[in-house]
Structure formats: structure tokens, C-alpha cells
C-alpha positions as CSV (number, residue, x, y, z in Angstrom):
1,M,-0.2,-0.1,0.1
2,S,0.7,3.1,-0.7
3,G,1.8,6.6,2.0
4,N,-1.1,6.8,4.4
5,S,-3.7,5.0,2.9
6,E,-6.0,2.8,5.2
7,P,-7.5,-0.4,4.3
8,V,-10.9,0.4,3.5
9,K,-13.0,-2.0,4.3
10,I,-16.4,-3.3,1.9
11,P,-19.3,-3.3,2.8
12,M,-20.6,-6.9,2.0
13,V,-23.8,-5.2,1.2
14,N,-22.0,-3.1,-1.6
15,C,-21.0,-6.9,-3.1
16,P,-22.7,-7.9,-6.0
17,F,-21.5,-11.8,-5.1
18,C,-22.6,-11.4,-1.9
19,R,-25.5,-10.3,-3.4
20,E,-26.7,-12.9,-5.5
21,L,-25.3,-15.7,-3.5
22,Q,-27.7,-14.3,-0.7
23,S,-30.5,-13.7,-3.1
24,G,-29.7,-17.8,-5.2
25,T,-31.0,-15.3,-8.3
26,L,-29.3,-13.5,-11.3
27,P,-28.8,-9.5,-11.4
28,D,-31.2,-8.6,-13.5
29,F,-29.6,-7.7,-16.1
30,V,-29.2,-10.7,-17.8
31,G,-31.6,-11.6,-19.1
32,A,-30.8,-15.4,-19.2
33,D,-33.8,-17.1,-18.4
34,I,-31.7,-18.9,-16.0
35,E,-33.0,-18.6,-12.1
36,S,-29.6,-19.0,-10.6
37,R,-25.7,-19.8,-12.3
38,I,-24.8,-21.9,-9.2
39,L,-23.7,-25.4,-11.0
40,H,-22.4,-26.1,-7.3
41,E,-21.4,-25.7,-4.2
42,T,-19.2,-26.8,-0.9
43,K,-19.3,-26.0,2.5
44,R,-17.1,-22.8,2.5
45,F,-17.3,-22.5,-1.8
46,V,-19.5,-22.1,-5.0
47,V,-18.8,-22.9,-8.7
48,I,-20.5,-20.6,-11.3
49,P,-20.6,-20.2,-15.1
50,D,-18.9,-16.7,-15.7
51,I,-22.0,-14.2,-16.0
52,S,-20.8,-14.2,-20.1
53,P,-18.5,-16.6,-20.3
54,L,-16.6,-16.2,-23.4
55,V,-17.0,-19.6,-24.5
56,P,-19.0,-22.2,-23.1
57,G,-17.4,-23.8,-20.2
58,H,-16.0,-20.9,-18.9
59,V,-17.2,-20.8,-14.5
60,M,-15.7,-19.6,-11.7
61,I,-14.9,-20.5,-8.1
62,V,-16.4,-18.2,-6.0
63,P,-15.8,-18.2,-1.7
64,K,-18.9,-17.8,0.3
65,A,-17.2,-14.8,2.9
66,H,-16.1,-11.6,1.1
67,I,-12.9,-12.2,0.8
68,L,-10.6,-9.6,-1.6
69,C,-8.8,-12.6,-2.8
70,Y,-7.7,-15.8,-2.8
71,G,-4.1,-15.3,-1.3
72,A,-6.7,-14.5,0.8
73,I,-9.0,-17.5,2.6
74,G,-7.3,-19.3,6.0
75,A,-5.7,-21.5,6.3
76,D,-8.4,-24.5,7.1
77,A,-9.7,-23.5,3.6
78,W,-6.9,-24.6,1.4
79,D,-7.5,-28.0,1.2
80,E,-11.2,-27.6,0.3
81,F,-10.0,-24.9,-1.8
82,A,-7.3,-27.3,-3.8
83,A,-9.9,-29.5,-4.0
84,I,-12.8,-27.6,-5.5
85,V,-10.1,-26.7,-8.3
86,N,-9.1,-29.9,-8.2
87,A,-12.4,-31.2,-8.8
88,T,-13.8,-28.0,-11.1
89,R,-10.5,-28.4,-13.5
90,A,-11.3,-32.3,-13.9
91,I,-15.1,-32.0,-14.9
92,I,-13.8,-28.9,-17.4
93,S,-11.0,-31.6,-18.7
94,E,-14.3,-33.7,-19.5
95,H,-16.3,-31.3,-21.6
96,Y,-14.6,-29.4,-23.0
97,G,-10.6,-29.9,-22.7
98,P,-7.9,-28.3,-21.1
99,S,-8.1,-25.5,-19.7
100,V,-6.3,-22.0,-18.0
101,I,-6.7,-20.4,-14.5
102,L,-7.1,-16.8,-13.5
103,E,-7.4,-14.7,-10.8
104,H,-6.9,-10.8,-10.3
105,G,-6.2,-10.6,-6.3
106,T,-7.6,-7.4,-5.4
107,R,-6.3,-5.1,-2.4
108,S,-7.9,-3.5,0.1
109,V,-7.6,-0.3,-0.5
110,D,-8.7,-0.6,-5.1
111,D,-10.7,1.1,-6.7
112,V,-13.9,-0.8,-6.1
113,A,-16.6,0.4,-9.2
114,D,-13.3,-1.4,-11.4
115,H,-14.4,-4.2,-11.0
116,V,-15.5,-6.9,-8.4
117,S,-13.9,-6.4,-5.1
118,H,-14.3,-9.9,-3.6
119,A,-13.0,-13.1,-4.4
120,H,-13.1,-14.8,-8.0
121,L,-11.3,-17.8,-10.0
122,H,-11.5,-17.8,-13.4
123,I,-11.2,-21.7,-15.3
124,V,-11.9,-21.4,-19.0
125,P,-10.7,-24.2,-21.8
126,A,-9.1,-22.4,-24.3
127,P,-5.3,-23.3,-24.8
128,V,-4.5,-19.7,-24.6
129,D,-1.4,-18.1,-22.7
130,I,-1.1,-15.3,-21.6
131,R,2.5,-14.9,-20.0
132,D,3.4,-12.6,-23.0
133,S,1.3,-9.9,-21.9
134,L,2.3,-10.2,-17.6
135,V,6.4,-9.4,-19.1
136,N,5.5,-5.6,-18.6
137,F,5.2,-6.8,-14.9
138,N,7.6,-7.9,-11.5
139,T,6.8,-12.1,-12.4
140,T,7.6,-14.9,-9.9
141,S,7.3,-18.9,-10.5
142,I,4.8,-19.8,-7.5
143,G,4.6,-23.6,-7.0
144,S,1.0,-23.9,-5.0
145,L,-2.0,-22.6,-4.6
146,S,-1.5,-21.3,-1.6
147,D,1.5,-19.4,-2.6
148,L,-0.9,-16.3,-3.6
149,S,-0.9,-15.7,0.2
150,R,2.2,-14.4,0.0
151,W,0.6,-10.9,-1.1
152,A,-2.4,-11.2,0.5
153,A,-0.3,-10.7,3.6
154,R,1.1,-7.6,1.7
155,D,-2.3,-6.7,1.0
156,E,-0.8,-6.0,-2.7
157,A,-2.5,-6.6,-6.4
158,Y,-2.0,-9.3,-7.9
159,I,-2.6,-11.0,-11.4
160,Y,-2.6,-15.3,-11.0
161,F,-1.4,-17.6,-14.1
162,E,-1.9,-21.4,-14.8
163,S,-1.4,-22.4,-17.6
164,C,-3.0,-25.8,-19.4
165,A,0.2,-28.0,-18.3
166,G,-0.3,-26.3,-14.8
167,E,2.8,-23.4,-15.1
168,R,2.0,-21.5,-12.6
169,M,2.8,-17.2,-12.8
170,V,2.1,-14.6,-10.3
171,A,2.4,-10.8,-11.2
172,D,2.7,-7.5,-9.1
173,R,2.8,-3.9,-9.3
174,I,0.5,-4.6,-11.6
175,A,-0.6,-0.2,-11.7
176,G,-1.5,0.4,-15.1
177,L,-3.3,-2.8,-16.1
178,K,-6.4,-2.1,-18.0
179,R,-9.6,-3.1,-17.4
180,L,-10.7,-6.6,-17.7
181,F,-7.7,-7.6,-18.5
182,F,-8.1,-11.2,-18.8
183,R,-11.4,-10.6,-21.3
184,S,-9.8,-8.8,-23.3
185,E,-6.3,-11.1,-23.8
186,I,-8.4,-14.3,-24.2
187,A,-11.5,-12.8,-26.3
188,R,-8.1,-11.3,-28.6
189,R,-6.8,-15.0,-28.6
190,I,-9.3,-16.7,-29.3
191,G,-10.6,-14.1,-32.3
192,I,-13.4,-13.0,-30.0
193,P,-14.5,-8.9,-31.6
194,D,-14.7,-5.3,-29.7
195,P,-17.3,-4.8,-27.5
196,L,-18.4,-7.8,-27.4
197,W,-16.4,-10.1,-24.9
198,V,-17.0,-6.8,-22.4
199,W,-19.9,-8.1,-20.1
200,R,-21.1,-4.5,-19.5
201,R,-22.6,-3.7,-23.1
202,H,-22.8,-7.3,-24.2
203,I,-24.1,-11.3,-22.0
204,L,-22.8,-13.7,-24.5
205,S,-26.5,-15.3,-23.0
206,D,-26.0,-18.9,-25.6
207,N,-23.1,-19.3,-23.5
208,L,-23.6,-18.8,-20.3
209,R,-26.9,-20.8,-20.6
210,S,-24.9,-24.0,-22.4
211,T,-22.2,-23.8,-19.4
212,V,-25.5,-24.3,-17.2
213,A,-26.8,-27.4,-18.8
214,T,-23.6,-29.2,-19.3
215,L,-22.8,-28.7,-16.1
216,R,-25.5,-28.3,-13.9
217,T,-26.1,-32.3,-14.3
218,A,-21.9,-32.8,-14.3
219,N,-21.1,-36.1,-11.8
220,W,-19.6,-33.9,-9.2
221,K,-20.0,-35.5,-6.7
222,N,-17.5,-38.3,-7.9
223,L,-14.5,-35.9,-7.9
224,C,-15.6,-33.9,-4.1
């Protein structure tokens, strides 16, 4: 954090994920004729499709508790978190093929108007590699998702990327990161033109319906 900045606590009432998890219903603006997008849940986490999936099978893992990033989850939750990540990736692989994992870990002083400051881990079934877009930031290779706790302990924003092959990288010192970074980078690589990838302007409803229809009946119980 910079200078004399004090951490700002983000009220849960202002968090769209908290509102959705409490109500169980999609935001009104989605208009996809789906009452709920929860595909699977455990004690602490839910699996939901992205609000506007870039490809069918694009999902997120979201904690039920309001935390800023996955580096900040408690030590008692790591085994459950690892299990649901592995299970979700296995389900995605079965139905869609190899996937990448991404997270924008936020800080307590970040501008909440620019992104949702409630942890959400993207799993995207697309053979893309965004590491070349991270070279202008400070990058570190890590061995496990639990290593993200190092950035959360410093209340430092980060970008996490895990390739289809399981190579893990964290980028920090990400001042100047463009808005909707993940979406724009993936869209560019898979050929989604501007502005269709911008969820604030276009909801890819067919991808959302398809993902819910396929994964709601997937065999989650045998995996987690």
C-alpha cells in the first residue's frame, strides 16, 4: 500500500457476488432465463459460470465469505479450496478440454468501481497463454495456489495465471493494468471482436445457457 493510505473495508451490501449468493438469483440485467447460476457448492465455495462466458464452460470459483482474493483465505480452507479447484478443472476437462486458471487478486484500497473486489477464480477452457502480456510487470513463478498468501499478507494486488500444463505465475506491481484485462487478453487470442467480450455491454447468453445446461448435471459428487 502507498504512503498513509488506510485499508478500506468493503461493505458486503455493495458486493454483487454477496448479493447474488444471498438471494440465489442472477442480476436483473443478465436476461438469460436462468433462475440461478450455481452449478456446485461446498461448505465455503460455489462454482458458477462467468456472467458472460467467453466460451462455453468458462466458470468461476467464488468463496461464500467476502474476501478480497484467494491469497487471503484461511489456512483451514486450503484443502477444501484445492479440492474444488481440482474437481472443477476435471469436470471442465471432461466436457470441454484443457483449461487455464486466472485470478486478479485485489487490495483493500483498490477502486471497487473498476472490478468486483470479492475473490473469484476463473477457469477457462481455452488453450491460451497470456504470460507474454505480463512481462511488463514483476513476475514470479510459484509452485502452489497457497503461495498467493504472500501477496495477500502484504495487501498487494496481483495477477495469477496457470497454464493448461500447470505452470503457475504471479505478476505484481500491476499499476496501469487495463480494465477487464483477462477478458480482453483471452478474447484477442480466441478471436472474439470488440466489444462483444465486454460484459457490461454484451452478455453472451448462449454461452451462459449452454454452460449451465451442461455442467449443472455433471458428475460433481464423484470428485468433491
